[in-house]
All heavy atoms as TSV, in Angstrom:
chain	resi	resn	atom	element	x	y	z
A	1	MET	N	N	7.541	15.607	23.004
A	1	MET	CA	C	7.560	15.158	21.625
A	1	MET	C	C	6.131	15.032	21.107
A	1	MET	O	O	5.275	14.481	21.778
A	1	MET	CB	C	8.244	13.806	21.518
A	1	MET	CG	C	9.737	13.860	21.716
A	1	MET	SD	S	10.549	12.313	21.334
A	1	MET	CE	C	10.104	11.343	22.722
A	2	LYS	N	N	5.929	15.507	19.934
A	2	LYS	CA	C	4.624	15.404	19.297
A	2	LYS	C	C	4.701	14.401	18.158
A	2	LYS	O	O	5.715	14.283	17.484
A	2	LYS	CB	C	4.189	16.753	18.731
A	2	LYS	CG	C	3.908	17.791	19.770
A	2	LYS	CD	C	3.402	19.052	19.110
A	2	LYS	CE	C	3.078	20.102	20.138
A	2	LYS	NZ	N	2.565	21.316	19.521
A	3	ASN	N	N	3.604	13.693	17.970
A	3	ASN	CA	C	3.516	12.793	16.826
A	3	ASN	C	C	2.942	13.557	15.651
A	3	ASN	O	O	1.890	14.178	15.755
A	3	ASN	CB	C	2.636	11.588	17.140
A	3	ASN	CG	C	3.312	10.637	18.097
A	3	ASN	OD1	O	4.527	10.616	18.181
A	3	ASN	ND2	N	2.533	9.865	18.808
A	4	LYS	N	N	3.638	13.506	14.562
A	4	LYS	CA	C	3.202	14.204	13.361
A	4	LYS	C	C	3.062	13.175	12.248
A	4	LYS	O	O	3.944	12.358	12.038
A	4	LYS	CB	C	4.237	15.264	12.974
A	4	LYS	CG	C	3.856	16.069	11.781
A	4	LYS	CD	C	4.917	17.118	11.477
A	4	LYS	CE	C	4.534	17.903	10.251
A	4	LYS	NZ	N	5.543	18.883	9.897
A	5	ILE	N	N	1.941	13.233	11.563
A	5	ILE	CA	C	1.738	12.308	10.451
A	5	ILE	C	C	2.621	12.770	9.296
A	5	ILE	O	O	2.530	13.898	8.828
A	5	ILE	CB	C	0.265	12.256	10.020
A	5	ILE	CG1	C	-0.578	11.645	11.128
A	5	ILE	CG2	C	0.109	11.441	8.741
A	5	ILE	CD1	C	-2.048	11.585	10.825
A	6	GLY	N	N	3.499	11.885	8.872
A	6	GLY	CA	C	4.407	12.205	7.791
A	6	GLY	C	C	3.945	11.578	6.500
A	6	GLY	O	O	3.158	10.638	6.479
A	7	PHE	N	N	4.442	12.104	5.423
A	7	PHE	CA	C	4.136	11.552	4.113
A	7	PHE	C	C	5.460	11.222	3.447
A	7	PHE	O	O	6.287	12.105	3.222
A	7	PHE	CB	C	3.353	12.562	3.271
A	7	PHE	CG	C	2.958	12.026	1.931
A	7	PHE	CD1	C	1.899	11.155	1.809
A	7	PHE	CD2	C	3.666	12.372	0.792
A	7	PHE	CE1	C	1.530	10.648	0.578
A	7	PHE	CE2	C	3.315	11.879	-0.441
A	7	PHE	CZ	C	2.245	11.016	-0.549
A	8	ASN	N	N	5.681	9.951	3.165
A	8	ASN	CA	C	6.924	9.503	2.567
A	8	ASN	C	C	6.685	9.273	1.077
A	8	ASN	O	O	5.956	8.366	0.685
A	8	ASN	CB	C	7.396	8.225	3.254
A	8	ASN	CG	C	8.815	7.884	2.914
A	8	ASN	OD1	O	9.339	8.323	1.906
A	8	ASN	ND2	N	9.429	7.093	3.764
A	9	ILE	N	N	7.313	10.087	0.256
A	9	ILE	CA	C	7.103	10.031	-1.197
A	9	ILE	C	C	7.655	8.731	-1.802
A	9	ILE	O	O	7.107	8.240	-2.790
A	9	ILE	CB	C	7.700	11.274	-1.882
A	9	ILE	CG1	C	7.256	11.367	-3.336
A	9	ILE	CG2	C	9.203	11.289	-1.797
A	9	ILE	CD1	C	5.833	11.750	-3.504
A	10	ILE	N	N	8.678	8.160	-1.189
A	10	ILE	CA	C	9.263	6.920	-1.719
A	10	ILE	C	C	8.237	5.784	-1.670
A	10	ILE	O	O	8.038	5.068	-2.654
A	10	ILE	CB	C	10.527	6.533	-0.923
A	10	ILE	CG1	C	11.579	7.647	-0.983
A	10	ILE	CG2	C	11.089	5.217	-1.417
A	10	ILE	CD1	C	12.086	7.953	-2.374
A	11	PHE	N	N	7.567	5.640	-0.534
A	11	PHE	CA	C	6.563	4.578	-0.419
A	11	PHE	C	C	5.331	4.889	-1.263
A	11	PHE	O	O	4.637	3.978	-1.703
A	11	PHE	CB	C	6.191	4.343	1.037
A	11	PHE	CG	C	7.248	3.589	1.798
A	11	PHE	CD1	C	8.014	4.226	2.748
A	11	PHE	CD2	C	7.489	2.257	1.546
A	11	PHE	CE1	C	8.994	3.546	3.439
A	11	PHE	CE2	C	8.468	1.557	2.224
A	11	PHE	CZ	C	9.230	2.212	3.175
A	12	ALA	N	N	5.055	6.160	-1.491
A	12	ALA	CA	C	3.935	6.524	-2.369
A	12	ALA	C	C	4.245	6.107	-3.808
A	12	ALA	O	O	3.361	5.616	-4.520
A	12	ALA	CB	C	3.672	8.019	-2.295
A	13	LEU	N	N	5.489	6.302	-4.218
A	13	LEU	CA	C	5.878	5.902	-5.577
A	13	LEU	C	C	5.893	4.385	-5.734
A	13	LEU	O	O	5.681	3.869	-6.834
A	13	LEU	CB	C	7.257	6.480	-5.919
A	13	LEU	CG	C	7.300	7.993	-6.090
A	13	LEU	CD1	C	8.737	8.458	-6.289
A	13	LEU	CD2	C	6.423	8.434	-7.247
A	14	ILE	N	N	6.127	3.664	-4.657
A	14	ILE	CA	C	6.084	2.206	-4.705
A	14	ILE	C	C	4.634	1.718	-4.673
A	14	ILE	O	O	4.267	0.771	-5.375
A	14	ILE	CB	C	6.889	1.597	-3.541
A	14	ILE	CG1	C	8.374	1.926	-3.704
A	14	ILE	CG2	C	6.689	0.103	-3.442
A	14	ILE	CD1	C	9.213	1.561	-2.511
A	15	ALA	N	N	3.792	2.374	-3.867
A	15	ALA	CA	C	2.414	1.927	-3.694
A	15	ALA	C	C	1.571	2.142	-4.952
A	15	ALA	O	O	0.652	1.365	-5.208
A	15	ALA	CB	C	1.776	2.653	-2.513
A	16	PHE	N	N	1.866	3.174	-5.721
A	16	PHE	CA	C	1.046	3.468	-6.904
A	16	PHE	C	C	1.061	2.333	-7.933
A	16	PHE	O	O	-0.007	1.833	-8.308
A	16	PHE	CB	C	1.489	4.799	-7.530
A	16	PHE	CG	C	0.658	5.201	-8.700
A	16	PHE	CD1	C	-0.646	5.616	-8.528
A	16	PHE	CD2	C	1.180	5.162	-9.980
A	16	PHE	CE1	C	-1.428	5.986	-9.604
A	16	PHE	CE2	C	0.420	5.529	-11.067
A	16	PHE	CZ	C	-0.891	5.943	-10.880
A	17	PRO	N	N	2.220	1.870	-8.404
A	17	PRO	CA	C	2.171	0.768	-9.393
A	17	PRO	C	C	1.690	-0.553	-8.794
A	17	PRO	O	O	1.069	-1.356	-9.490
A	17	PRO	CB	C	3.611	0.645	-9.892
A	17	PRO	CG	C	4.434	1.410	-8.955
A	17	PRO	CD	C	3.575	2.368	-8.230
A	18	ILE	N	N	1.942	-0.772	-7.501
A	18	ILE	CA	C	1.451	-1.994	-6.877
A	18	ILE	C	C	-0.074	-1.959	-6.791
A	18	ILE	O	O	-0.750	-2.963	-7.006
A	18	ILE	CB	C	2.091	-2.197	-5.498
A	18	ILE	CG1	C	3.569	-2.512	-5.678
A	18	ILE	CG2	C	1.409	-3.320	-4.732
A	18	ILE	CD1	C	4.345	-2.617	-4.404
A	19	GLY	N	N	-0.631	-0.792	-6.494
A	19	GLY	CA	C	-2.079	-0.644	-6.465
A	19	GLY	C	C	-2.702	-0.857	-7.829
A	19	GLY	O	O	-3.764	-1.482	-7.950
A	20	LEU	N	N	-2.051	-0.354	-8.863
A	20	LEU	CA	C	-2.553	-0.578	-10.222
A	20	LEU	C	C	-2.499	-2.054	-10.603
A	20	LEU	O	O	-3.429	-2.578	-11.218
A	20	LEU	CB	C	-1.756	0.256	-11.223
A	20	LEU	CG	C	-1.967	1.762	-11.161
A	20	LEU	CD1	C	-1.052	2.455	-12.169
A	20	LEU	CD2	C	-3.409	2.121	-11.417
A	21	ALA	N	N	-1.412	-2.723	-10.226
A	21	ALA	CA	C	-1.294	-4.156	-10.512
A	21	ALA	C	C	-2.334	-4.947	-9.728
A	21	ALA	O	O	-2.880	-5.933	-10.224
A	21	ALA	CB	C	0.113	-4.640	-10.167
A	22	LEU	N	N	-2.624	-4.495	-8.507
A	22	LEU	CA	C	-3.643	-5.151	-7.699
A	22	LEU	C	C	-5.017	-5.013	-8.345
A	22	LEU	O	O	-5.799	-5.975	-8.382
A	22	LEU	CB	C	-3.652	-4.551	-6.299
A	22	LEU	CG	C	-4.591	-5.143	-5.272
A	22	LEU	CD1	C	-4.197	-6.584	-4.976
A	22	LEU	CD2	C	-4.556	-4.324	-4.001
A	23	LEU	N	N	-5.321	-3.858	-8.898
A	23	LEU	CA	C	-6.599	-3.664	-9.584
A	23	LEU	C	C	-6.698	-4.516	-10.850
A	23	LEU	O	O	-7.763	-5.032	-11.181
A	23	LEU	CB	C	-6.801	-2.190	-9.937
A	23	LEU	CG	C	-7.171	-1.285	-8.769
A	23	LEU	CD1	C	-7.215	0.158	-9.237
A	23	LEU	CD2	C	-8.493	-1.694	-8.186
A	24	ARG	N	N	-5.580	-4.650	-11.570
A	24	ARG	CA	C	-5.591	-5.487	-12.771
A	24	ARG	C	C	-5.744	-6.963	-12.432
A	24	ARG	O	O	-6.302	-7.725	-13.209
A	24	ARG	CB	C	-4.307	-5.285	-13.573
A	24	ARG	CG	C	-4.367	-4.054	-14.444
A	24	ARG	CD	C	-3.145	-3.949	-15.296
A	24	ARG	NE	N	-2.190	-3.186	-14.482
A	24	ARG	CZ	C	-0.883	-3.330	-14.512
A	24	ARG	NH1	N	-0.332	-4.181	-15.323
A	24	ARG	NH2	N	-0.106	-2.605	-13.741
A	25	GLU	N	N	-5.223	-7.365	-11.277
A	25	GLU	CA	C	-5.275	-8.770	-10.876
A	25	GLU	C	C	-6.659	-9.158	-10.351
A	25	GLU	O	O	-7.028	-10.328	-10.376
A	25	GLU	CB	C	-4.219	-9.016	-9.792
A	25	GLU	CG	C	-4.007	-10.442	-9.424
A	25	GLU	CD	C	-3.414	-11.270	-10.541
A	25	GLU	OE1	O	-2.669	-10.733	-11.382
A	25	GLU	OE2	O	-3.713	-12.472	-10.583
A	26	PHE	N	N	-7.443	-8.190	-9.894
A	26	PHE	CA	C	-8.747	-8.468	-9.288
A	26	PHE	C	C	-9.821	-8.546	-10.362
A	26	PHE	O	O	-9.920	-7.694	-11.230
A	26	PHE	CB	C	-9.090	-7.378	-8.269
A	26	PHE	CG	C	-10.256	-7.706	-7.409
A	26	PHE	CD1	C	-10.147	-8.667	-6.419
A	26	PHE	CD2	C	-11.464	-7.060	-7.569
A	26	PHE	CE1	C	-11.218	-8.971	-5.602
A	26	PHE	CE2	C	-12.540	-7.358	-6.770
A	26	PHE	CZ	C	-12.414	-8.313	-5.783
A	27	ASN	N	N	-10.658	-9.571	-10.285
A	27	ASN	CA	C	-11.765	-9.753	-11.206
A	27	ASN	C	C	-13.034	-9.243	-10.519
A	27	ASN	O	O	-13.501	-9.833	-9.550
A	27	ASN	CB	C	-11.909	-11.234	-11.576
A	27	ASN	CG	C	-12.953	-11.454	-12.634
A	27	ASN	OD1	O	-13.620	-10.526	-13.072
A	27	ASN	ND2	N	-13.102	-12.702	-13.044
A	28	PHE	N	N	-13.603	-8.146	-11.020
A	28	PHE	CA	C	-14.736	-7.512	-10.368
A	28	PHE	C	C	-16.060	-8.236	-10.639
A	28	PHE	O	O	-17.037	-8.001	-9.932
A	28	PHE	CB	C	-14.844	-6.049	-10.787
A	28	PHE	CG	C	-13.784	-5.189	-10.163
A	28	PHE	CD1	C	-12.656	-4.835	-10.880
A	28	PHE	CD2	C	-13.905	-4.756	-8.865
A	28	PHE	CE1	C	-11.675	-4.052	-10.309
A	28	PHE	CE2	C	-12.938	-3.977	-8.273
A	28	PHE	CZ	C	-11.815	-3.618	-8.998
A	29	GLN	N	N	-16.105	-9.102	-11.620
A	29	GLN	CA	C	-17.329	-9.859	-11.880
A	29	GLN	C	C	-17.509	-10.978	-10.857
A	29	GLN	O	O	-18.620	-11.244	-10.404
A	29	GLN	CB	C	-17.309	-10.438	-13.284
A	29	GLN	CG	C	-17.393	-9.367	-14.343
A	29	GLN	CD	C	-17.287	-9.950	-15.739
A	29	GLN	OE1	O	-16.906	-11.101	-15.910
A	29	GLN	NE2	N	-17.613	-9.138	-16.725
A	30	ASP	N	N	-16.411	-11.647	-10.497
A	30	ASP	CA	C	-16.466	-12.755	-9.538
A	30	ASP	C	C	-16.015	-12.347	-8.139
A	30	ASP	O	O	-16.134	-13.125	-7.203
A	30	ASP	CB	C	-15.575	-13.910	-9.999
A	30	ASP	CG	C	-16.020	-14.471	-11.330
A	30	ASP	OD1	O	-17.221	-14.375	-11.633
A	30	ASP	OD2	O	-15.168	-15.006	-12.051
A	31	PHE	N	N	-15.461	-11.152	-8.003
A	31	PHE	CA	C	-14.883	-10.668	-6.748
A	31	PHE	C	C	-13.826	-11.626	-6.208
A	31	PHE	O	O	-13.803	-11.955	-5.025
A	31	PHE	CB	C	-15.972	-10.407	-5.691
A	31	PHE	CG	C	-16.886	-9.281	-6.059
A	31	PHE	CD1	C	-18.190	-9.533	-6.433
A	31	PHE	CD2	C	-16.433	-7.978	-6.062
A	31	PHE	CE1	C	-19.033	-8.502	-6.780
A	31	PHE	CE2	C	-17.264	-6.938	-6.403
A	31	PHE	CZ	C	-18.567	-7.197	-6.770
A	32	MET	N	N	-12.941	-12.037	-7.107
A	32	MET	CA	C	-11.830	-12.923	-6.752
A	32	MET	C	C	-10.596	-12.463	-7.515
A	32	MET	O	O	-10.688	-11.742	-8.506
A	32	MET	CB	C	-12.135	-14.370	-7.116
A	32	MET	CG	C	-13.269	-14.985	-6.336
A	32	MET	SD	S	-13.568	-16.683	-6.818
A	32	MET	CE	C	-12.065	-17.456	-6.305
A	33	PHE	N	N	-9.437	-12.909	-7.042
A	33	PHE	CA	C	-8.202	-12.650	-7.757
A	33	PHE	C	C	-8.052	-13.679	-8.872
A	33	PHE	O	O	-8.443	-14.835	-8.718
A	33	PHE	CB	C	-6.993	-12.733	-6.821
A	33	PHE	CG	C	-6.913	-11.600	-5.837
A	33	PHE	CD1	C	-7.075	-11.824	-4.490
A	33	PHE	CD2	C	-6.677	-10.310	-6.270
A	33	PHE	CE1	C	-6.998	-10.794	-3.587
A	33	PHE	CE2	C	-6.595	-9.265	-5.373
A	33	PHE	CZ	C	-6.763	-9.508	-4.023
A	34	ARG	N	N	-7.479	-13.271	-9.976
A	34	ARG	CA	C	-7.246	-14.223	-11.072
A	34	ARG	C	C	-6.219	-15.263	-10.646
A	34	ARG	O	O	-6.391	-16.450	-10.873
A	34	ARG	CB	C	-6.772	-13.469	-12.308
A	34	ARG	CG	C	-7.840	-12.579	-12.863
A	34	ARG	CD	C	-7.390	-11.873	-14.116
A	34	ARG	NE	N	-8.430	-10.924	-14.495
A	34	ARG	CZ	C	-8.209	-9.731	-14.973
A	34	ARG	NH1	N	-6.978	-9.327	-15.173
A	34	ARG	NH2	N	-9.201	-8.936	-15.272
A	35	ASN	N	N	-5.122	-14.795	-10.073
A	35	ASN	CA	C	-4.110	-15.676	-9.499
A	35	ASN	C	C	-4.072	-15.350	-8.007
A	35	ASN	O	O	-3.590	-14.297	-7.614
A	35	ASN	CB	C	-2.755	-15.418	-10.157
A	35	ASN	CG	C	-1.711	-16.404	-9.736
A	35	ASN	OD1	O	-1.918	-17.173	-8.812
A	35	ASN	ND2	N	-0.579	-16.370	-10.414
A	36	THR	N	N	-4.576	-16.255	-7.188
A	36	THR	CA	C	-4.792	-15.964	-5.773
A	36	THR	C	C	-3.500	-15.626	-5.036
A	36	THR	O	O	-3.456	-14.651	-4.278
A	36	THR	CB	C	-5.474	-17.163	-5.084
A	36	THR	OG1	O	-6.646	-17.501	-5.816
A	36	THR	CG2	C	-5.856	-16.826	-3.671
A	37	ALA	N	N	-2.452	-16.380	-5.238
A	37	ALA	CA	C	-1.199	-16.139	-4.519
A	37	ALA	C	C	-0.602	-14.783	-4.893
A	37	ALA	O	O	-0.153	-14.032	-4.018
A	37	ALA	CB	C	-0.204	-17.251	-4.814
A	38	LEU	N	N	-0.612	-14.470	-6.162
A	38	LEU	CA	C	-0.068	-13.187	-6.608
A	38	LEU	C	C	-0.916	-12.033	-6.095
A	38	LEU	O	O	-0.391	-10.995	-5.678
A	38	LEU	CB	C	0.004	-13.156	-8.138
A	38	LEU	CG	C	0.698	-11.966	-8.770
A	38	LEU	CD1	C	2.147	-11.903	-8.319
A	38	LEU	CD2	C	0.624	-12.069	-10.273
A	39	GLY	N	N	-2.217	-12.201	-6.073
A	39	GLY	CA	C	-3.101	-11.167	-5.553
A	39	GLY	C	C	-2.886	-10.902	-4.074
A	39	GLY	O	O	-2.901	-9.757	-3.628
A	40	ILE	N	N	-2.658	-11.953	-3.301
A	40	ILE	CA	C	-2.410	-11.791	-1.867
A	40	ILE	C	C	-1.076	-11.090	-1.632
A	40	ILE	O	O	-0.966	-10.218	-0.762
A	40	ILE	CB	C	-2.480	-13.157	-1.159
A	40	ILE	CG1	C	-3.917	-13.654	-1.167
A	40	ILE	CG2	C	-1.954	-13.072	0.263
A	40	ILE	CD1	C	-4.088	-15.067	-0.675
A	41	ILE	N	N	-0.069	-11.436	-2.412
A	41	ILE	CA	C	1.231	-10.767	-2.287
A	41	ILE	C	C	1.107	-9.289	-2.632
A	41	ILE	O	O	1.652	-8.433	-1.921
A	41	ILE	CB	C	2.289	-11.464	-3.176
A	41	ILE	CG1	C	2.614	-12.835	-2.607
A	41	ILE	CG2	C	3.554	-10.620	-3.284
A	41	ILE	CD1	C	3.470	-13.679	-3.505
A	42	TYR	N	N	0.394	-8.962	-3.703
A	42	TYR	CA	C	0.163	-7.553	-4.054
A	42	TYR	C	C	-0.586	-6.823	-2.944
A	42	TYR	O	O	-0.246	-5.690	-2.597
A	42	TYR	CB	C	-0.647	-7.445	-5.341
A	42	TYR	CG	C	0.119	-7.657	-6.622
A	42	TYR	CD1	C	-0.519	-8.132	-7.764
A	42	TYR	CD2	C	1.469	-7.372	-6.712
A	42	TYR	CE1	C	0.164	-8.318	-8.944
A	42	TYR	CE2	C	2.164	-7.571	-7.892
A	42	TYR	CZ	C	1.504	-8.036	-9.000
A	42	TYR	OH	O	2.184	-8.216	-10.170
A	43	LEU	N	N	-1.591	-7.464	-2.373
A	43	LEU	CA	C	-2.400	-6.825	-1.335
A	43	LEU	C	C	-1.581	-6.559	-0.071
A	43	LEU	O	O	-1.638	-5.454	0.489
A	43	LEU	CB	C	-3.608	-7.694	-1.007
A	43	LEU	CG	C	-4.586	-7.134	0.017
A	43	LEU	CD1	C	-5.222	-5.849	-0.509
A	43	LEU	CD2	C	-5.654	-8.159	0.323
A	44	VAL	N	N	-0.809	-7.523	0.369
A	44	VAL	CA	C	0.011	-7.348	1.570
A	44	VAL	C	C	1.064	-6.265	1.347
A	44	VAL	O	O	1.270	-5.395	2.208
A	44	VAL	CB	C	0.658	-8.689	1.981
A	44	VAL	CG1	C	1.712	-8.492	3.057
A	44	VAL	CG2	C	-0.401	-9.661	2.449
A	45	THR	N	N	1.706	-6.283	0.191
A	45	THR	CA	C	2.712	-5.273	-0.121
A	45	THR	C	C	2.093	-3.887	-0.201
A	45	THR	O	O	2.662	-2.910	0.297
A	45	THR	CB	C	3.408	-5.613	-1.456
A	45	THR	OG1	O	3.878	-6.956	-1.413
A	45	THR	CG2	C	4.573	-4.679	-1.707
A	46	PHE	N	N	0.915	-3.776	-0.779
A	46	PHE	CA	C	0.232	-2.491	-0.885
A	46	PHE	C	C	-0.140	-1.956	0.502
A	46	PHE	O	O	0.049	-0.766	0.781
A	46	PHE	CB	C	-1.019	-2.644	-1.754
A	46	PHE	CG	C	-1.753	-1.368	-1.990
A	46	PHE	CD1	C	-1.229	-0.395	-2.822
A	46	PHE	CD2	C	-2.974	-1.133	-1.384
A	46	PHE	CE1	C	-1.904	0.786	-3.052
A	46	PHE	CE2	C	-3.663	0.041	-1.595
A	46	PHE	CZ	C	-3.123	1.009	-2.431
A	47	ILE	N	N	-0.623	-2.822	1.382
A	47	ILE	CA	C	-0.991	-2.390	2.733
A	47	ILE	C	C	0.243	-1.919	3.498
A	47	ILE	O	O	0.201	-0.892	4.190
A	47	ILE	CB	C	-1.725	-3.521	3.477
A	47	ILE	CG1	C	-3.107	-3.721	2.857
A	47	ILE	CG2	C	-1.846	-3.228	4.966
A	47	ILE	CD1	C	-3.838	-4.938	3.359
A	48	PHE	N	N	1.360	-2.636	3.392
A	48	PHE	CA	C	2.583	-2.204	4.061
A	48	PHE	C	C	3.092	-0.878	3.514
A	48	PHE	O	O	3.554	-0.023	4.280
A	48	PHE	CB	C	3.686	-3.265	3.949
A	48	PHE	CG	C	3.567	-4.358	4.968
A	48	PHE	CD1	C	3.440	-5.673	4.567
A	48	PHE	CD2	C	3.567	-4.081	6.322
A	48	PHE	CE1	C	3.324	-6.686	5.496
A	48	PHE	CE2	C	3.459	-5.083	7.269
A	48	PHE	CZ	C	3.336	-6.397	6.849
A	49	CYS	N	N	3.008	-0.681	2.220
A	49	CYS	CA	C	3.441	0.586	1.634
A	49	CYS	C	C	2.584	1.752	2.125
A	49	CYS	O	O	3.110	2.823	2.449
A	49	CYS	CB	C	3.394	0.525	0.108
A	49	CYS	SG	S	4.706	-0.434	-0.616
A	50	ILE	N	N	1.288	1.546	2.193
A	50	ILE	CA	C	0.396	2.599	2.700
A	50	ILE	C	C	0.684	2.870	4.174
A	50	ILE	O	O	0.711	4.025	4.614
A	50	ILE	CB	C	-1.084	2.210	2.492
A	50	ILE	CG1	C	-1.392	2.088	1.002
A	50	ILE	CG2	C	-2.016	3.220	3.156
A	50	ILE	CD1	C	-1.226	3.361	0.223
A	51	PHE	N	N	0.928	1.816	4.952
A	51	PHE	CA	C	1.237	1.991	6.366
A	51	PHE	C	C	2.519	2.805	6.551
A	51	PHE	O	O	2.553	3.748	7.334
A	51	PHE	CB	C	1.369	0.627	7.045
A	51	PHE	CG	C	1.853	0.711	8.468
A	51	PHE	CD1	C	0.999	1.135	9.463
A	51	PHE	CD2	C	3.153	0.375	8.793
A	51	PHE	CE1	C	1.435	1.221	10.773
A	51	PHE	CE2	C	3.596	0.458	10.090
A	51	PHE	CZ	C	2.738	0.882	11.088
A	52	PHE	N	N	3.585	2.433	5.837
A	52	PHE	CA	C	4.842	3.151	5.990
A	52	PHE	C	C	4.794	4.544	5.368
A	52	PHE	O	O	5.535	5.432	5.780
A	52	PHE	CB	C	6.004	2.349	5.397
A	52	PHE	CG	C	6.411	1.190	6.262
A	52	PHE	CD1	C	6.393	-0.093	5.763
A	52	PHE	CD2	C	6.805	1.392	7.571
A	52	PHE	CE1	C	6.758	-1.156	6.553
A	52	PHE	CE2	C	7.180	0.328	8.370
A	52	PHE	CZ	C	7.158	-0.956	7.864
A	53	MET	N	N	3.923	4.729	4.382
A	53	MET	CA	C	3.798	6.047	3.763
A	53	MET	C	C	3.162	7.035	4.740
A	53	MET	O	O	3.535	8.204	4.779
A	53	MET	CB	C	2.940	5.938	2.498
A	53	MET	CG	C	2.781	7.225	1.761
A	53	MET	SD	S	1.853	7.022	0.239
A	53	MET	CE	C	0.228	6.658	0.846
A	54	LEU	N	N	2.222	6.580	5.554
A	54	LEU	CA	C	1.499	7.467	6.466
A	54	LEU	C	C	1.908	7.286	7.923
A	54	LEU	O	O	1.196	7.713	8.822
A	54	LEU	CB	C	-0.005	7.229	6.325
A	54	LEU	CG	C	-0.569	7.494	4.940
A	54	LEU	CD1	C	-2.035	7.128	4.893
A	54	LEU	CD2	C	-0.357	8.937	4.546
A	55	LYS	N	N	3.051	6.675	8.162
A	55	LYS	CA	C	3.520	6.419	9.508
A	55	LYS	C	C	3.792	7.730	10.240
A	55	LYS	O	O	4.317	8.679	9.665
A	55	LYS	CB	C	4.792	5.587	9.444
A	55	LYS	CG	C	5.294	5.114	10.769
A	55	LYS	CD	C	6.503	4.243	10.587
A	55	LYS	CE	C	7.061	3.820	11.927
A	55	LYS	NZ	N	8.293	3.047	11.752
A	56	LYS	N	N	3.425	7.772	11.516
A	56	LYS	CA	C	3.639	8.971	12.316
A	56	LYS	C	C	5.122	9.143	12.631
A	56	LYS	O	O	5.816	8.180	12.935
A	56	LYS	CB	C	2.847	8.897	13.625
A	56	LYS	CG	C	1.377	8.976	13.407
A	56	LYS	CD	C	0.636	9.028	14.725
A	56	LYS	CE	C	-0.846	9.153	14.487
A	56	LYS	NZ	N	-1.576	9.271	15.733
A	57	LYS	N	N	5.562	10.369	12.562
A	57	LYS	CA	C	6.944	10.688	12.885
A	57	LYS	C	C	6.974	11.464	14.192
A	57	LYS	O	O	6.128	12.307	14.452
A	57	LYS	CB	C	7.558	11.549	11.786
A	57	LYS	CG	C	7.654	10.842	10.468
A	57	LYS	CD	C	8.275	11.735	9.432
A	57	LYS	CE	C	8.346	11.020	8.111
A	57	LYS	NZ	N	8.940	11.845	7.076
A	58	LYS	N	N	7.968	11.168	15.030
A	58	LYS	CA	C	8.119	11.904	16.285
A	58	LYS	C	C	8.917	13.166	16.026
A	58	LYS	O	O	9.979	13.126	15.426
A	58	LYS	CB	C	8.812	11.040	17.326
A	58	LYS	CG	C	7.976	9.881	17.799
A	58	LYS	CD	C	8.654	9.125	18.897
A	58	LYS	CE	C	7.776	7.974	19.341
A	58	LYS	NZ	N	8.399	7.207	20.417
A	59	VAL	N	N	8.394	14.273	16.479
A	59	VAL	CA	C	9.048	15.555	16.301
A	59	VAL	C	C	9.476	16.057	17.683
A	59	VAL	O	O	8.649	16.138	18.593
A	59	VAL	CB	C	8.098	16.583	15.651
A	59	VAL	CG1	C	8.765	17.926	15.530
A	59	VAL	CG2	C	7.648	16.072	14.291
A	60	GLU	N	N	10.742	16.337	17.841
A	60	GLU	CA	C	11.239	16.844	19.114
A	60	GLU	C	C	11.174	18.357	19.119
A	60	GLU	O	O	11.520	19.008	18.152
A	60	GLU	CB	C	12.672	16.382	19.344
A	60	GLU	CG	C	12.785	14.891	19.507
A	60	GLU	CD	C	14.199	14.470	19.847
A	60	GLU	OE1	O	14.933	15.290	20.402
A	60	GLU	OE2	O	14.540	13.326	19.551
A	61	ASN	N	N	10.722	18.898	20.236
A	61	ASN	CA	C	10.635	20.357	20.371
A	61	ASN	C	C	11.756	20.876	21.227
A	61	ASN	O	O	12.149	20.409	22.168
A	61	ASN	CB	C	9.302	20.775	20.977
A	61	ASN	CG	C	8.182	20.577	19.954
A	61	ASN	OD1	O	8.428	20.550	18.767
A	61	ASN	ND2	N	6.975	20.420	20.444
């Protein structure tokens, strides 16, 4: 079995608006989130979406 890096379009479609919301929530002048709890939730969700989007798939030969 070989590990192949897969690309999951569903998680990519979820990660895009979450990433945009994360950028809107971040204040670049102070390098802090405007609402800390919401920013942390966006960040964790974005990281999980990126992880599952690029997760390796096992390919049987």
